[in-house]
C-alpha positions in Angstrom: 0.0 0.0 0.0 1.6 3.3 -1.1 1.9 6.3 1.2 2.7 9.7 -0.2 4.8 12.1 1.7 2.8 14.8 3.4 3.8 18.3 2.1 2.6 21.1 4.3 2.0 24.3 2.2 1.9 27.6 3.9 0.5 30.4 1.7 0.7 34.1 2.7 -1.0 36.9 0.8 0.8 40.2 1.0 -1.6 43.1 0.4 0.2 46.3 -0.7 -1.0 49.5 -2.2 1.1 52.5 -3.2 -0.8 55.8 -3.1 1.2 58.7 -4.6 0.3 62.2 -5.6 2.0 65.3 -7.0 2.7 67.8 -4.3 0.7 71.1 -4.3 2.2 73.6 -6.8 3.8 76.8 -5.8 0.9 79.2 -5.3 3.0 82.0 -6.9 3.0 80.1 -10.3 -0.3 80.9 -12.0 0.5 78.6 -14.9 0.6 75.6 -12.6 -2.4 73.3 -12.9 -4.7 73.2 -9.9 -3.9 70.5 -7.4 -5.6 67.2 -7.7 -7.2 65.9 -4.6 -5.1 63.3 -2.8 -6.3 59.7 -3.2 -7.7 58.3 0.0 -5.4 55.9 1.7 -6.5 52.3 1.5 -7.9 50.8 4.7 -5.4 48.7 6.6 -5.9 45.0 6.2 -7.9 43.6 9.1 -5.5 41.4 11.1 -6.6 37.8 11.6 -8.3 37.2 15.0 -5.9 36.0 17.6 -6.3 32.5 18.9 -7.5 32.5 22.6 -4.8 31.9 25.2 -5.7 28.6 26.8 -5.4 28.6 30.6 -5.9 26.2 33.5 -9.2 26.9 35.3 -10.7 28.9 32.4 -14.3 28.1 33.7 -13.5 28.7 37.4 -15.7 31.9 37.5 -18.2 31.1 34.7 -18.9 27.4 35.4 -16.9 26.3 38.3 -18.1 22.7 38.2 -17.4 22.3 34.5 -14.5 19.9 34.7 -16.1 17.9 37.4 -19.2 17.4 35.3 -17.2 16.1 32.4 -15.2 13.9 34.8 -18.4 12.4 36.2 -19.6 11.5 32.7 -16.3 10.0 31.7 -16.1 7.9 34.9 -19.6 6.5 34.5 -18.8 5.4 30.9 -15.3 4.1 31.4 -16.1 2.2 34.6 -18.8 0.4 32.6 -16.5 -0.2 29.6 -12.8 0.6 29.7 -12.7 0.5 26.0 -14.6 3.8 25.9 -11.7 5.4 27.7 -9.3 4.4 24.9 -11.9 5.8 22.4 -12.0 9.1 24.2 -8.3 9.5 24.0 -8.4 8.7 20.3 -11.3 11.1 19.8 -9.2 14.0 21.2 -6.3 13.1 18.9 -8.5 12.8 15.8 -10.2 16.1 16.6 -7.0 18.1 17.0 -5.3 16.8 13.9 -8.1 17.9 11.6 -8.7 21.7 11.7 -7.3 21.9 15.2 -9.0 21.2 18.5 -12.4 22.6 17.6 -14.8 19.6 18.1 -15.3 19.5 14.3 -15.1 15.7 14.6 -18.4 15.7 16.5 -20.6 17.2 13.9 -23.3 14.9 12.4 -24.1 14.8 8.7 -26.8 17.3 7.6 -28.5 18.3 4.3 -25.9 21.1 4.1 -23.0 18.8 4.8 -23.5 15.1 4.1 -19.9 14.1 4.7 -18.4 15.5 8.0 -15.2 14.3 9.6 -16.8 11.5 11.6 -17.6 9.8 8.3 -14.1 10.0 7.0 -12.3 6.7 6.4 -10.0 7.0 9.4 -12.9 7.7 11.7 -15.9 5.6 10.5 -17.0 3.3 12.0 -14.1 2.9 14.5 -14.3 6.3 16.4 -16.0 5.9 19.8 -17.1 8.0 22.7 -19.6 10.4 21.1 -22.3 9.5 23.6 -20.1 10.4 26.5 -19.5 13.9 25.1 -23.2 14.3 24.5 -23.9 13.3 28.1 -21.4 15.8 29.5 -22.7 18.6 27.2 -26.3 18.0 28.3 -25.3 18.2 32.0 -23.3 21.3 31.4 -26.1 23.1 29.5 -28.3 22.5 32.5 -25.7 23.8 34.9 -24.2 26.7 32.8 -26.0 27.2 29.5 -23.9 28.4 26.6 -20.6 28.5 28.5 -18.5 25.4 27.9 -17.4 24.5 24.4 -17.6 21.0 23.0 -13.9 21.3 22.1 -13.0 21.7 25.7 -15.3 18.8 26.7 -13.3 16.6 24.2 -10.0 17.8 25.7 -11.2 17.2 29.3 -12.6 13.8 28.4 -9.3 12.7 26.8 -7.5 13.8 30.0 -9.9 12.2 32.3 -9.9 8.9 30.4 -6.1 8.9 30.6 -6.3 9.3 34.4 -8.6 6.4 34.8 -6.8 4.0 32.4 -3.4 4.8 33.9 -4.7 4.3 37.5 -3.9 7.9 38.2 -0.3 7.9 36.9 -1.2 10.1 33.9 -2.9 12.9 35.8 -2.5 16.5 34.7 -4.2 19.9 34.3 -5.7 20.5 30.8 -5.8 24.2 29.8 -9.1 25.3 28.3 -10.8 28.2 26.5 -11.3 26.7 23.1 -14.1 27.5 20.7 -16.1 25.1 18.5 -15.5 25.1 14.7 -18.2 25.3 12.1 -16.6 23.4 9.3 -16.1 19.6 9.1 -15.1 17.8 5.9 -14.6 14.0 5.7 -11.9 14.1 3.0 -9.6 16.2 5.2 -9.2 13.3 7.6 -7.1 11.3 5.0 -4.6 14.1 4.6 -4.2 14.9 8.3 -4.5 11.7 10.3 -1.5 9.4 10.2 -2.4 6.0 8.6 -1.5 2.7 10.2 0.8 1.9 7.3 2.8 5.1 7.7 6.6 5.1 7.4 8.7 6.9 10.0 9.3 9.8 7.6 5.5 10.2 7.0 4.9 10.2 10.7 7.5 12.8 11.3 6.1 15.0 8.6 2.5 14.7 9.6 3.3 15.5 13.3 5.6 18.3 12.3 2.8 19.9 10.3 0.9 20.2 13.6 3.8 21.7 15.4 4.8 18.4 17.2 8.3 17.1 17.3 9.5 13.6 16.5 9.9 12.9 20.2 6.3 14.0 20.8 5.2 11.7 18.0 7.0 8.8 19.7 5.4 9.8 23.0 1.8 10.1 21.7 2.1 6.8 19.8 2.2 5.2 23.3 -1.6 5.6 23.4 -1.7 2.4 21.3 -1.2 0.6 24.5 -5.0 0.7 24.9 -7.9 0.2 22.6 -8.7 -2.1 19.7 -8.0 -2.2 16.0 -9.9 -3.5 13.0 -8.1 -6.3 11.2 -8.2 -4.3 8.0 -5.8 -1.8 9.5 -2.9 -4.2 9.7 -3.8 -6.9 7.1 -0.7 -5.9 5.2 1.5 -7.3 8.0 -0.1 -10.8 7.9 1.3 -13.4 7.7 4.6 -12.6 9.5 7.7 -12.4 7.3 10.6 -14.2 9.1 13.2 -12.5 6.9 12.0 -9.0 7.7 13.4 -7.7 11.0 10.5 -5.2 11.3 7.9 -7.9 10.7 5.3 -8.8 13.4 6.3 -11.4 16.0 5.4 -14.8 14.6 3.4 -15.9 17.6 1.4 -12.7 17.7 0.8 -12.8 14.0 -0.6 -16.3 14.2 -2.9 -15.3 17.1 -4.3 -12.2 15.5 -4.7 -14.0 12.1 -6.9 -16.6 13.8 -9.0 -13.8 15.3 -9.2 -12.0 12.0 -10.3 -15.1 10.0 -14.0 -14.3 10.6 -16.6 -12.6 8.5 -16.7 -8.8 8.4 -13.9 -6.8 9.8 -13.2 -8.2 13.3 -11.3 -6.3 16.0 -8.4 -7.3 18.2 -6.7 -5.6 21.2 -3.7 -3.4 20.3 -1.7 -4.5 23.4 -1.9 -8.2 24.1 -0.1 -7.8 27.5 -2.1 -5.1 29.3 -4.9 -4.1 26.9 -6.9 -2.1 29.5 -4.2 0.0 31.0 -2.5 3.1 29.8 1.1 2.3 30.5 4.6 2.0 29.0 4.0 -1.6 27.9 3.6 -0.3 24.3 7.3 0.4 24.1 8.3 -3.0 25.3 6.0 -4.4 22.7 7.7 -2.3 20.0 11.1 -3.7 21.1 9.7 -7.3 20.9 7.8 -6.7 17.6 4.5 -7.3 19.3 2.7 -4.4 17.7 0.0 -4.4 15.0 0.7 -1.4 12.7 3.5 -0.6 10.4 3.5 2.8 12.0 4.3 1.1 15.3 7.1 -1.0 13.8 8.5 2.1 12.2 9.6 3.3 15.7 12.3 0.6 15.6 14.2 3.0 13.3 17.7 4.0 14.6 16.3 7.6 14.8 13.7 6.7 17.4 14.7 3.4 18.9 16.6 5.1 21.8 13.5 6.9 22.9 11.6 3.7 22.7 14.1 1.9 24.9 14.2 4.7 27.5 10.4 4.8 27.7 10.3 1.0 28.1 12.8 0.9 30.9 12.5 4.0 33.0 9.5 4.0 35.3 7.4 7.2 35.1 9.4 8.6 32.2 6.8 8.0 29.5 3.9 9.1 31.7 5.5 12.4 32.3 6.2 13.0 28.7 2.7 11.9 27.6 1.1 14.5 29.9 3.1 17.3 28.4 2.4 16.1 24.8 -1.3 15.9 25.4 -1.4 19.5 26.6 0.7 20.6 23.6 -1.5 18.7 21.2 -4.5 20.3 22.8 -3.3 23.7 21.6 -3.3 22.9 17.9 -5.0 25.6 15.8 -7.6 26.5 18.4 -10.4 28.8 17.3 -11.2 32.3 18.5 -14.6 33.8 19.2 -14.4 35.4 15.7 -13.8 32.0 14.0 -15.8 29.7 16.2 -18.7 29.5 18.6 -19.9 27.8 21.7 -22.3 25.1 20.4 -25.6 24.4 22.1 -25.4 20.8 20.9 -22.1 19.2 20.1 -23.5 17.4 17.0 -24.7 20.5 15.2 -23.5 24.1 14.6 -25.7 26.8 16.1 
């Protein structure tokens, strides 16, 4: 399966206008033509609206229970099904990587837009957790109508799911103050979300286009220690190739192939060792070739293998880095009040 290299294009339009005029003639020279009125200066270009400065405790004065309300909704869902926790972390990632962290991934199809992001190939039907966001938003609208953005709910939910699945080891403050976007396009998911067959270079390029470093890419990849995957996402790695040092571990390959030999597109856990816990096991799995995706195996590259080894061996190292990377990811292309809104319902624009 071919993967093109992502090329990030930054286009800047420079607006310039030169207004000139002949100076007024010497009033003592009758033969001089009368002065022409000076051309009015063009209006200065309106600067683009500044993105809001996200801050911890943004809702402290306007909706002081906001984060607790989201946390309660997440706890209820994840305690009933830990897989929903993995889905909420992934939902946050998939939202931020397409048009920034603006809850555009939550928008449902309408007559005006039949193909929003949630129906994009990387998202449908695998993306989960929408009902948790709906529950949190409904509770927030009762407590503080029109105050808390859906984008912030997604960010809080990703943080809270991380806390629960890590047994409190990944616990951090999530800055807030995001606005909700009004645009959501399914086709944009293909060009912005790293595919499971990505090479290391493609991963680096796609994360760099979002302002994230190679080290942060390695760190955020650790979220693959929880959750499930459809067999179609790694069918190119089956059966295992003994002559390929990056091939899937033979025993794991046989196991998942048995699970995948069913009708439809079955799912398997991404981490066979500790599938329900957000921990550093992912990096040990990379070292042992017990990972599903080519994008996971790509971290065996000499450029990234040292970070993989350190995360696998040093207790608490990856958790600390993951917290910082989640916060940084949460600041990607946030909307302002001029470019976004606070939705009344997370599935529809106002």
